[in-house]
C-alpha positions as CSV (number, residue, x, y, z in Angstrom):
1,X,0.0,0.0,0.0
2,X,1.4,3.4,-1.1
3,X,1.2,5.4,2.1
4,X,0.9,8.9,0.8
5,X,-1.7,10.2,-1.7
6,X,-1.8,13.9,-2.8
7,X,-5.2,15.1,-4.0
8,X,-5.3,18.6,-5.6
9,X,-8.4,20.3,-6.6
10,X,-7.6,22.0,-10.0
11,X,-10.2,24.7,-9.2
12,X,-8.4,25.8,-6.0
13,X,-7.4,29.5,-6.1
14,X,-3.7,28.6,-5.8
15,X,-3.6,25.1,-7.3
16,X,-0.5,25.9,-9.4
17,X,1.4,26.5,-6.2
18,X,1.1,22.8,-5.4
19,X,4.1,22.2,-7.6
20,X,6.5,23.6,-5.0
21,X,5.4,21.0,-2.5
22,X,5.5,18.2,-5.0
23,X,9.1,19.1,-6.1
24,X,10.2,19.2,-2.4
25,X,8.7,15.8,-1.7
26,X,10.5,14.3,-4.7
27,X,13.8,15.9,-3.6
28,X,13.3,14.4,-0.1
29,X,12.7,11.0,-1.7
30,X,9.2,10.7,-0.2
31,X,7.1,8.5,-2.5
32,X,3.6,9.6,-3.3
33,X,0.7,9.2,-5.8
34,X,-0.6,12.4,-7.3
35,X,-4.3,12.9,-8.1
36,X,-5.1,16.3,-9.8
37,X,-8.9,16.4,-10.1
38,X,-11.8,18.6,-11.2
39,X,-14.3,19.5,-8.5
40,X,-16.8,16.9,-9.7
41,X,-14.2,14.2,-9.5
42,X,-13.2,14.9,-6.0
43,X,-15.5,12.7,-4.0
44,X,-14.9,9.6,-6.2
45,X,-11.1,10.2,-6.0
46,X,-11.2,10.5,-2.2
47,X,-13.3,7.3,-1.9
48,X,-10.7,5.4,-4.0
49,X,-7.8,6.9,-2.1
50,X,-9.1,5.6,1.2
51,X,-8.8,2.1,-0.1
52,X,-5.2,2.4,-1.1
53,X,-3.5,5.0,1.1
54,X,-3.0,5.6,4.8
55,X,-2.2,9.3,4.5
56,X,-4.0,11.9,2.3
57,X,-2.6,15.3,1.6
58,X,-5.5,17.5,0.3
59,X,-4.7,20.6,-1.8
60,X,-7.5,23.2,-2.0
61,X,-9.6,25.7,0.0
62,X,-11.8,25.1,2.9
63,X,-14.6,23.6,0.8
64,X,-12.2,21.0,-0.5
65,X,-10.9,20.3,3.0
66,X,-14.5,19.8,4.2
67,X,-15.2,17.3,1.5
68,X,-12.0,15.3,2.4
69,X,-12.9,15.4,6.1
70,X,-16.3,13.9,5.2
71,X,-14.5,10.8,4.0
72,X,-11.6,10.7,6.4
73,X,-13.7,11.2,9.5
74,X,-14.0,8.3,12.0
75,X,-11.3,6.3,10.2
76,X,-7.7,5.5,10.9
77,X,-6.5,7.6,7.9
78,X,-4.4,10.7,8.4
79,X,-5.4,13.8,6.6
80,X,-2.9,16.6,5.8
81,X,-3.6,20.0,4.2
82,X,-1.9,21.8,1.3
83,X,-3.1,25.4,1.8
84,X,-4.0,26.2,-1.8
85,X,-7.3,28.1,-1.3
86,X,-8.1,31.8,-1.1
87,X,-8.2,32.2,2.7
88,X,-7.3,28.8,4.2
89,X,-9.0,29.6,7.5
90,X,-8.8,26.0,8.7
91,X,-5.0,25.6,8.1
92,X,-4.2,28.9,9.7
93,X,-6.3,28.5,12.8
94,X,-4.8,25.1,13.5
95,X,-1.3,26.3,12.6
96,X,-0.8,23.4,10.2
97,X,2.3,23.1,8.0
98,X,2.3,26.0,5.6
99,X,5.8,26.1,4.2
100,X,7.6,23.5,2.1
101,X,10.0,22.8,4.9
102,X,7.3,22.4,7.5
103,X,5.4,20.0,5.3
104,X,8.4,17.8,4.6
105,X,9.3,17.6,8.3
106,X,5.6,16.8,9.2
107,X,5.5,13.9,6.6
108,X,8.8,12.5,7.8
109,X,8.0,12.6,11.5
110,X,4.3,11.7,11.0
111,X,3.2,14.0,13.8
112,X,-0.6,14.0,14.2
113,X,-3.4,15.2,16.4
114,X,-7.1,14.4,16.7
115,X,-9.6,17.2,16.3
116,X,-13.3,17.6,16.5
117,X,-15.6,18.0,13.5
118,X,-19.2,19.0,13.4
119,X,-22.1,17.8,11.3
120,X,-25.6,18.9,10.2
121,X,-28.0,16.2,8.9
122,X,-25.1,13.9,8.3
123,X,-23.0,16.5,6.4
124,X,-19.6,17.2,8.0
125,X,-18.0,20.7,8.3
126,X,-14.7,21.8,9.7
127,X,-15.4,25.5,10.2
128,X,-19.0,26.6,10.2
129,X,-22.4,26.3,8.8
130,X,-24.9,29.1,8.3
131,X,-28.3,30.1,7.1
132,X,-29.7,33.4,5.9
133,X,-27.4,36.1,4.6
134,X,-24.2,34.1,4.1
135,X,-25.6,31.4,1.8
136,X,-27.1,34.1,-0.3
137,X,-23.8,36.0,-0.4
138,X,-21.8,32.8,-1.2
139,X,-24.2,31.9,-4.0
140,X,-23.8,35.3,-5.6
141,X,-20.0,35.2,-5.0
142,X,-19.7,31.9,-6.9
143,X,-21.8,33.4,-9.7
144,X,-19.7,36.6,-10.1
145,X,-16.4,34.7,-9.7
146,X,-17.0,33.1,-13.1
147,X,-16.6,36.5,-14.7
148,X,-14.4,38.4,-12.2
149,X,-11.4,37.8,-9.9
150,X,-12.7,36.1,-6.7
151,X,-11.8,39.1,-4.5
152,X,-13.6,41.5,-6.9
153,X,-16.6,39.2,-6.9
154,X,-17.1,39.9,-3.2
155,X,-18.2,43.5,-3.8
156,X,-21.4,43.0,-5.9
157,X,-22.1,39.8,-3.9
158,X,-22.1,41.8,-0.6
159,X,-24.3,44.5,-2.1
160,X,-26.9,42.0,-3.5
161,X,-26.7,40.0,-0.3
162,X,-27.6,43.0,1.9
163,X,-30.4,44.1,-0.6
164,X,-32.1,40.8,-1.1
165,X,-31.6,38.5,1.9
166,X,-34.6,37.7,4.1
167,X,-35.3,36.8,7.7
168,X,-36.5,33.4,8.9
169,X,-38.6,32.3,11.8
170,X,-36.7,29.6,13.6
171,X,-37.0,27.6,16.8
172,X,-33.7,26.4,18.4
173,X,-33.7,23.5,20.8
174,X,-30.9,21.7,22.5
175,X,-31.0,18.0,23.4
176,X,-30.5,18.9,27.1
177,X,-33.4,21.5,26.9
178,X,-31.0,24.1,28.4
179,X,-31.5,26.2,25.2
180,X,-35.0,26.9,23.8
181,X,-35.2,30.0,21.6
182,X,-37.7,31.4,19.1
183,X,-36.5,34.2,16.9
184,X,-36.7,35.9,13.5
185,X,-33.2,36.2,12.0
186,X,-31.4,36.7,8.7
187,X,-28.1,35.4,10.1
188,X,-27.5,32.2,12.0
189,X,-24.3,30.3,12.2
190,X,-23.1,27.2,13.9
191,X,-19.4,26.5,14.3
192,X,-17.2,23.6,15.0
193,X,-16.0,24.7,18.5
194,X,-16.3,28.3,19.5
195,X,-14.9,31.4,17.8
196,X,-13.4,34.2,19.9
197,X,-13.5,37.9,18.8
198,X,-10.7,40.4,19.3
199,X,-11.2,44.1,18.4
200,X,-11.4,45.2,15.6
201,X,-12.0,42.2,13.3
202,X,-9.9,39.2,14.5
203,X,-12.2,36.1,14.7
204,X,-10.7,32.7,15.3
205,X,-10.8,29.5,17.3
206,X,-8.1,28.7,19.8
207,X,-9.3,25.1,20.5
208,X,-10.6,22.4,18.2
209,X,-10.9,19.8,21.0
210,X,-13.7,21.1,23.3
211,X,-16.4,18.9,21.9
212,X,-18.8,21.7,21.5
213,X,-20.7,23.9,19.0
214,X,-20.7,27.7,18.7
215,X,-24.1,29.3,18.0
216,X,-24.3,32.8,16.7
217,X,-27.3,34.7,15.5
218,X,-28.6,38.2,14.7
219,X,-31.7,39.0,16.8
220,X,-33.3,41.8,14.8
221,X,-34.6,40.5,11.5
222,X,-32.6,41.5,8.4
223,X,-29.0,42.7,8.6
224,X,-28.3,46.4,8.5
225,X,-24.8,47.6,7.7
226,X,-24.8,50.5,10.2
227,X,-25.9,48.1,13.0
228,X,-23.1,45.7,12.2
229,X,-20.5,48.5,12.3
230,X,-21.8,49.7,15.6
231,X,-21.7,46.2,16.9
232,X,-17.9,46.1,16.4
233,X,-17.5,48.8,19.0
234,X,-20.3,47.9,21.3
235,X,-20.8,44.7,23.3
236,X,-24.5,45.4,23.8
237,X,-25.5,44.7,20.2
238,X,-27.9,42.7,18.2
239,X,-25.7,39.6,17.9
240,X,-25.9,36.7,20.4
241,X,-23.4,33.9,21.0
242,X,-23.8,30.6,22.8
243,X,-21.4,27.7,23.6
244,X,-23.4,24.5,23.2
245,X,-22.2,21.1,24.5
246,X,-25.3,19.3,23.4
247,X,-26.7,18.7,19.9
248,X,-29.0,21.4,18.4
249,X,-32.2,21.1,16.5
250,X,-33.4,24.0,14.3
251,X,-37.0,24.2,13.1
252,X,-38.0,26.7,10.4
253,X,-41.5,28.0,10.0
254,X,-42.9,27.3,6.5
255,X,-39.6,25.9,5.1
256,X,-39.3,22.2,4.4
257,X,-35.9,22.8,2.8
258,X,-33.2,25.5,3.5
259,X,-30.2,26.8,1.6
260,X,-27.3,26.5,4.0
261,X,-23.5,27.1,3.7
262,X,-20.9,24.5,4.8
263,X,-17.4,26.0,5.0
264,X,-18.3,28.4,2.2
265,X,-20.1,26.0,-0.1
266,X,-23.9,26.3,-0.5
267,X,-26.4,23.4,-0.7
268,X,-30.0,22.6,-0.1
269,X,-30.9,20.5,3.0
270,X,-34.2,19.3,4.3
271,X,-35.4,20.7,7.7
272,X,-35.3,20.4,10.6
273,X,-31.5,20.9,10.9
274,X,-29.8,18.6,13.4
275,X,-26.3,19.9,14.4
276,X,-23.9,18.0,16.6
277,X,-20.2,17.9,17.5
278,X,-18.1,14.9,16.5
279,X,-15.3,14.8,19.2
280,X,-11.8,13.8,18.0
281,X,-13.1,12.3,14.8
282,X,-10.4,13.5,12.4
283,X,-6.7,12.7,12.6
284,X,-4.6,15.6,11.2
285,X,-1.0,15.8,10.0
286,X,0.5,18.7,12.1
287,X,3.8,20.4,12.4
288,X,6.7,18.3,13.5
289,X,7.3,20.5,16.5
290,X,4.1,19.3,18.0
291,X,6.0,16.5,19.8
């Protein structure tokens, strides 16, 4: 069994930068099997890789990483990350190997750690899942990015998102019954473990092993730009945050299906939405210094 597989999504923002990692692996005499795939080939490739490889290095953005985690979760396989996406939130927050030197050292020493994942209706995510404004924005961003640079596509996407998003009536219940809320919101997000916020705009997770979900929502209907700006400077704002150690159930009035985002990708899912943490369900390749 060839131990190392490298799967690169050709549609990743920085897919061409994968060559520097490949060259370094060859120079270090580390054998690997390379799979360069289109987005619609990714799942089939991952399924086949799991049969033939113990370690998978995944090259792409957070959406690609999420898809790979869906297959690697709850297995003995080790998943590594080649940060070839636009923002690479997951790799940065976990301080995974970023440079060529860090990657080579990590592969040689096989340093790993187990982290939590989260899921909604059986769909795994590594960062967050949201309803309302963000799926609308992400859908428009993907549309405009076909004609513009991805960063430029953010501008019209944000404008249309603020203009056209709507609010939903939702009831949120926790399995322990400690949380029972009814609200009308246009922004609701559930994260894998909890984000912390540092003024002015630093949002990150310091821990991926607390076996919990973060719940964040806007309490006042549709989003308003001025209220968001004021919220950055004022703790008493229209956003609410909860740390949830029990699974969550979200019921939406008059909606049998919802467009949701999973790590930046949008998809339609039947309601109610069932969220839960999956403690220590993914084995990650980490920096060699972790030992």
